[in-house]
N, C-alpha and C positions, 0 to 999 in steps of 0.2 A: 504493500500499500504506500502511496504517496501522501505525505501530510505537510501543510505548510501551517506555521503558527506565527501570527503577529509580524508577517513579513513587511519590512520597512525599506523602501528603495528610494534613493534621490538621484535625480540628474541636476548636478549644481545646486541651484536653490529651489528646485522643483522637486516637491514630495510626490513622487510617482505612484508608489504603493503606501498606503497608510494603514498599515497593521491588518493586513488580509490573512484570513486562515480559511483552509479548505482541505478536503480529503478526497482522494481519487482511490477508491476500493479496488483490489485485484479483479480483473475480469469485467469490470464495468466500462460504461462509456459516460464520461463526464463532460459537460458542455460548458464553456464560459463565454457569455454574451455580454454585449455592452456597445457603446458608441466609439467612434475614433477617438483615440487619446485617452480612454477609460483605464489603461494599464494592463490590456490583455497580453500583448506581445511581451511587454516587461515581465509579466508573471513567467511566461514560457522560458524567456531568455534567462531569467534568474534561476530557474530549475536546473538549466544545462550548464550554468556556471558562465554564461556570456555577460552577466550583469551581477555584480557583487552587492548583496543587501547591506544595509548599514546595521540592521538588527533583525532578529526573527530566527526562525528555524525552518529548514527544508529537509525532510527525512524521507528517505526511501527505504523501505523494508528495514527501518530502524537505523539505517546509516545516515549521519548527517552529511549533506552535501554543500553547505554554504562555503566551506573552504576547501572544496575539491575542485581539481581542474577539469576542464570539459572532456579531455581525452579519457580520464577514468570515469567521468560519469557515463559517457557513451558505452564505455566497456562493460558497464553494469546493466546495460540494456534500456537506458533511458535516452530516447532518440526524438529529435525534433525535425520536422519538415517545415522549414521557415516561410514566412510571407514572401511572397514574390518569387518563390521556387528556387532561386539561386542555383540552377543547374550550370554547368560548364558547357557554354555555348559553342565553343570551338573543338569540344570533344564529341566523339560520336555517342549516340544512345547507348551502344553496348559499353562504351568506356565509363559514361556516367554511372551506369547501373554496376559496374564492377568497383567503382569508387566506393559505393555504399558497403562494401565488404573489406574495406581497407584494413580493419584490424583483425581480420579472421585469417587463418591459414589451412583451413579445413576445405581442400580444393573440391572434393566430391560433393559435400554438402553445399558449397557455394554454387555449383553448377545446378545443383537440385533446386535451390532457392531462385535461381535465374529462371528455370523453367516455370516455377511458381508464379513468379511476377509477370511472366509472358503469358500465363494462363489468365491472370487477373486483367492484363492490358495487352491482348493480342496484337494491337497496332504497334507496340513498341518492338515487337520481334520483327515485324515488317520493315521498321525504321532503324533496325539494329545498326546498320552501316552508315546512316545518315547523321550529319553533325546535328546536335541537339538545338542550336540556335536556329535551325530551319524548321523545326516542328512548330506546330500550331500552339496557341496558349493552353488548350485542353490537353494536348499531347505532353506538352512541358509539365503541366501539373501531375500527370500520370507518371511521368519520369521521375519528378521529385518524390512522389510517394513510393514508387517502385525502388528508388535508390535508398530510402529509409528503411525499407522492409529487408534490404539485403543485409542490414546490421542486426537482424533478429532481434528487434525490439521486445521487451517485456512491458515497457510503458512506451506508447507511441503518440507524441504529441504532434498536432497539425494547426498551424497558423494561417486561419483564412484559406482553407483550400478551394473554396468555391469563388473566390474573387475574381471577377471579371469573365467568367465563363458561361457559356450558353447552358439553358436549362438542361438539356439532354446529357451534356458533359457533367453538370453538377449532380444529376441523379446518379450517373455511373460512379462518381467519386463516392458519394454517400453510400451507394450500395456497396463499395469495395470497403469502406470503413466498417459497416455492419458484418461483412464477411470476415475481414480481419478480426474483429472482436469475438465473433462466433467461435473461431479457432483458438480463442483463449488469450488475445493480446489485449491488454488494458489500454483504453484510449482517453487521451484529454484533448478535447476539441475546443480550439477558439475560432468564432465564427460570427460574422455580422449577419448572416443569412439566420436570423433568430428562429424562423419557424422551422426550417430543416434541421438546425442543431437541436431543437428541443424535442422534435419528433424522434430522434434516435437515442436521445440521452436517458441514461437510468437516473441520472441526478444533474442538476445545473446550478450555476451560480450566475447572479447579475452583478457586473462590475460597473461601478459609477465614479469617475474622478478619483481612482485610487482606493475605493472602499467597496466592499461586498454589501450590496443594499437588499438583495433577496436571494433566497436559495429554496431548492425543493425538487421534486421530481420533475422529469421533462413535462409530464402530463399536467401536473399542478401549475407549473409556470405558463405553459400553453393557455390555461384557463384563467389565469390572474388578469384582472383587468387592468392593472397598471402596466404589466408587460404587453398585453395587447394594444394599449394605446401607445406606449413608447416605442415599441419594437416590431409590432406585427401590423401595424397600420390601421388598426381598428379604433373606432371612437366609442 
């Protein structure tokens, strides 16, 4: 289980995370929703060690992560697919996928996992020799997810995976998240598409200007009048 307690993060004089606490139980999908600038990406970046908290605790299966480097965090199975995909545009699709297994040396298992991600995203197999920068936006997002899966995550964190994608591609991405979770991977999802995020969430949190203001099951928050008005476009 991942557990954050009273997490405090500053960017200079900006108090980006103001004492947030949350839990991500093993085997569940937890969604974190909120507007731009609420602190969602900062939360994920703090978990993987890209941002150092000033105070508070980040514990993964009882191990404190706040002073651990990113390489070690990834080796423990905590993997982030960042916002904006961050693929390597001048490398091929095959090479990008291979880089996801950078810390592994089990060649036979790596090839087995490559076939697994090709089954999830058949278009990537077709584009294996194509430079990643020439892929469509949806294909690049699929590639970013596939690369993350090659690390064999135990906790798979995705930052805005649906951003800028067509509805059919969004559905494919969310179907893949459900499939990954059904096979036992814990998921922490940051997403502006609140309706889609809450529909698949076992539990969810609403983050507003660095504070958690609401929490509940995905179903509970979908039915909450405040969530409907602020994030689902309902009056």
